[in-house]
C-alpha positions in Angstrom: 197.2 139.8 186.1 195.3 140.3 182.9 196.2 136.9 181.6 195.2 135.3 184.9 191.8 137.1 184.8 191.3 136.0 181.2 192.1 132.4 182.0 189.8 132.3 185.0 187.1 133.9 183.0 187.5 131.4 180.2 187.3 128.5 182.7 184.2 130.0 184.3 182.4 130.8 181.1 183.2 127.5 179.3 182.8 125.0 182.1 179.2 124.7 181.1 179.2 121.1 180.0 181.1 118.4 181.9 178.8 115.6 183.0 179.3 113.6 186.2 176.2 113.6 188.2 172.7 114.5 187.1 171.2 114.0 190.6 167.9 115.3 191.9 166.6 116.1 188.5 163.0 115.9 189.7 161.9 119.3 190.9 162.1 119.8 194.7 158.9 119.2 196.6 159.2 122.5 198.4 157.3 125.3 196.8 158.8 128.6 197.4 158.8 131.4 194.8 157.6 130.1 191.4 159.2 132.5 189.0 162.9 133.4 188.5 163.3 137.1 187.9 166.2 137.0 185.6 167.0 137.5 182.0 166.4 134.3 180.1 167.3 132.6 176.8 164.9 134.4 174.5 162.0 134.2 176.9 161.2 135.2 180.5 162.3 132.6 183.0 159.1 130.8 184.0 157.3 131.5 180.8 154.4 129.2 179.7 155.4 126.9 176.9 152.2 127.2 175.1 152.3 131.0 175.1 155.8 131.1 173.8 154.8 128.6 171.1 151.8 130.7 170.1 154.0 133.8 169.7 156.5 131.8 167.5 154.1 129.4 165.8 154.7 130.6 162.2 158.5 130.1 162.4 158.2 126.8 164.2 155.9 125.5 161.5 158.4 126.6 158.9 161.2 124.8 160.7 159.2 121.6 160.8 159.6 121.3 157.0 163.4 121.2 157.4 163.6 118.3 159.8 164.3 114.9 158.0 161.6 112.2 158.3 163.9 109.9 160.1 164.9 112.6 162.8 162.7 113.3 165.8 162.6 117.0 166.9 159.8 118.2 169.1 158.1 121.5 168.8 160.0 122.7 171.9 163.3 121.7 170.1 162.3 123.8 167.1 161.0 126.6 169.3 164.4 127.2 170.8 165.8 127.8 167.3 163.0 130.2 166.5 163.7 132.1 169.8 167.4 132.4 169.0 166.5 134.5 165.8 163.2 136.2 166.7 163.4 138.6 163.7 165.2 136.5 161.2 163.4 133.3 160.0 166.2 132.5 157.5 168.8 132.7 160.3 166.8 130.3 162.4 166.6 127.9 159.4 170.3 128.1 158.8 171.1 127.4 162.4 168.7 124.4 162.4 170.2 123.0 159.2 173.7 123.2 160.8 172.4 121.4 163.9 170.8 118.7 161.8 174.0 118.1 159.9 175.9 117.7 163.1 173.3 115.3 164.5 173.4 113.2 161.3 177.2 113.0 161.1 179.8 113.9 163.8 177.3 114.2 166.6 175.2 111.2 165.8 176.9 108.8 168.3 176.6 111.5 171.0 172.9 112.1 170.4 172.1 108.5 170.2 174.0 107.6 173.4 172.4 110.5 175.3 168.8 109.6 174.2 169.3 106.0 175.2 170.9 106.9 178.5 168.1 109.3 179.5 165.5 106.7 178.6 167.2 104.2 180.9 167.7 106.8 183.6 164.0 107.7 183.7 162.6 104.2 183.1 161.2 103.9 186.6 159.8 107.4 186.8 162.7 108.8 188.8 166.4 109.3 187.9 169.1 106.7 187.8 172.4 108.5 187.1 174.4 105.3 186.4 173.3 104.8 182.8 174.0 108.5 181.9 177.4 108.4 183.5 178.4 105.0 181.9 177.3 106.1 178.5 179.4 109.3 178.4 181.9 109.3 175.5 185.3 108.2 176.8 183.8 108.1 180.3 186.1 105.2 181.2 188.9 107.8 181.1 187.3 111.1 182.0 184.8 110.1 184.7 187.5 109.7 187.2 188.3 113.4 186.9 184.8 114.8 186.4 183.2 113.6 189.6 180.3 114.8 191.8 182.9 116.7 193.8 183.3 119.0 190.9 180.0 118.9 188.9 176.4 118.4 189.9 173.1 119.0 188.1 170.0 119.6 190.2 166.7 121.3 189.9 164.8 124.2 191.3 161.3 123.5 192.6 160.0 125.2 189.5 161.8 122.7 187.2 164.8 124.7 185.9 168.1 122.8 185.8 170.9 124.1 188.0 174.3 123.1 186.7 176.9 123.5 189.5 180.6 123.5 188.6 183.6 123.9 191.0 186.6 124.1 188.7 189.1 123.8 191.5 188.0 120.2 192.1 189.0 119.1 188.6 192.6 118.0 188.1 192.6 119.2 184.5 196.3 118.7 183.8 196.1 115.0 184.9 193.0 114.6 182.8 194.5 116.1 179.7 197.6 113.9 180.1 195.4 110.8 179.4 192.5 112.3 177.3 192.7 114.2 174.0 191.1 117.5 173.3 188.6 115.9 171.0 187.7 113.3 173.6 187.0 115.9 176.3 185.0 118.0 173.8 182.8 115.1 172.9 182.3 114.3 176.6 181.1 117.9 177.2 178.8 117.9 174.2 177.2 114.7 175.5 176.4 116.5 178.7 174.8 119.4 176.8 172.7 116.9 174.9 171.5 115.3 178.1 170.5 118.7 179.5 168.8 119.5 176.2 166.7 116.3 176.3 165.6 116.8 179.9 164.8 120.5 179.5 162.8 120.0 176.4 160.9 117.0 177.7 160.1 119.0 180.9 159.0 122.1 179.0 156.5 120.0 177.1 155.3 118.0 180.1 154.9 120.8 182.6 153.8 123.6 180.3 156.7 125.8 181.7 159.8 126.6 179.7 162.8 124.9 181.3 166.2 126.6 181.3 169.7 125.6 182.4 171.1 127.9 185.1 174.9 127.8 185.5 176.4 128.2 188.9 180.2 128.4 188.5 181.7 128.2 192.0 185.2 129.7 191.9 186.1 128.7 195.4 189.6 127.4 195.6 190.8 128.5 192.2 194.4 129.5 192.4 195.7 129.0 188.9 194.8 129.2 185.2 193.4 126.0 183.6 195.6 123.7 181.5 195.8 125.1 178.0 194.6 121.8 176.5 191.6 121.8 178.8 190.8 125.4 177.7 191.0 124.3 174.1 188.5 121.6 174.7 186.2 123.9 176.6 186.5 126.5 173.8 185.6 124.0 171.1 182.6 122.7 173.0 181.4 126.2 173.9 181.7 127.5 170.4 179.1 124.9 169.3 176.7 125.6 172.2 174.6 128.4 170.8 174.4 126.8 167.4 173.5 123.3 168.6 171.5 124.2 171.7 170.1 127.7 171.2 167.9 129.4 173.8 168.6 126.8 176.4 171.1 128.6 178.7 169.7 130.9 181.4 171.7 133.1 183.7 175.4 132.3 184.2 176.4 133.0 187.8 180.1 133.4 188.8 180.1 132.7 192.5 182.6 133.1 195.4 185.4 134.9 193.5 188.6 135.0 195.5 189.0 138.4 197.3 192.0 139.3 195.1 189.7 139.1 192.0 186.6 140.7 193.4 188.1 144.2 192.7 188.4 143.2 189.0 184.8 142.2 188.3 184.5 145.1 185.9 187.4 143.8 183.9 186.1 140.2 183.9 182.8 140.7 182.2 184.2 141.7 178.8 186.3 138.5 178.7 183.2 136.4 178.4 181.5 135.7 175.1 178.8 138.3 174.2 176.0 135.8 174.5 177.1 135.1 178.1 177.7 138.7 179.1 173.9 139.4 178.7 173.1 136.9 181.5 176.2 137.1 183.7 175.9 137.5 187.4 178.8 137.9 189.9 177.7 137.1 193.5 178.7 135.5 196.8 177.0 132.2 197.6 177.7 131.4 201.3 175.8 128.1 201.3 177.7 126.8 198.3 181.0 128.3 199.4 180.9 126.6 202.8 180.9 123.1 201.3 184.2 121.3 201.2 182.9 119.5 198.2 179.6 119.8 196.4 178.6 116.1 196.5 176.0 116.7 199.3 174.0 118.8 196.9 173.0 115.5 195.3 172.5 113.5 198.5 171.1 115.8 201.2 167.6 117.1 200.3 167.6 119.8 203.0 170.9 121.2 201.8 169.8 121.0 198.3 166.7 123.1 199.1 168.8 125.7 200.9 171.2 125.9 198.0 168.4 126.2 195.4 166.8 129.0 197.4 170.2 130.7 197.6 170.6 130.5 193.9 167.1 132.0 193.3 167.8 134.8 195.7 171.0 135.7 193.8 169.2 136.2 190.4 168.5 139.8 189.4 
């Protein structure tokens, strides 16, 4: 039982990156509550961008000196590194230097592809998911497994991204039989880069800090993930805080099977410490009632109901 809990926790904690459908990324037109009352990534959810910048201006200005002339990093990009180390400027600089090295070397193709794909996706003022999906590393192999039935990114009416994952809809064994661990890891990092670009652009444009809220729907999970899949998830997750600090908001573990609900107290310690601080275990009836999550990207009324449900579940 302990191994099963650990495996499910791993899958829930690390499935924070696969890209298949970034639908409905424009904030909903309905205007319900405007602030999310939940612990955020170094700032209060809904915080004003300018206010957070003012409070961290000294470190942000210091970090600007580290960025190479041929690399574009906005003030919001740098602000997230400052927020990750509020009392340690040197640590913020060290983390930023590591991220810059990755962007110049191993991650360069991922970063370039994501930037070009987002530019194409937003060219007409809306969101065209096709360029983003087509540009995903090894997408010709992986996209058939990571589909809108398993992964959807949408938005709250306030502008935060809501990343919905249903692990039971991913045939991870079949996927790992045709894709390598490194290929899957790159695919996931690309998704994180897309989220990062959108969140930072939105934070600057709207004047409100944008976060990524993770909604992990455990409905239908009956077995531990494939070991190769777990390895790819672990590799991707290990790089998340260093490459994309202060981006992730609350991580919600939703609709746990009845047999596991009694073990919630044992599940939390199995998550990384950075995740534990923003972890929420709840039931989500609107989400759980869906046979697959595709309609969250095609039905505006259902999307609004789901977003309101997610906001109501936050502490």
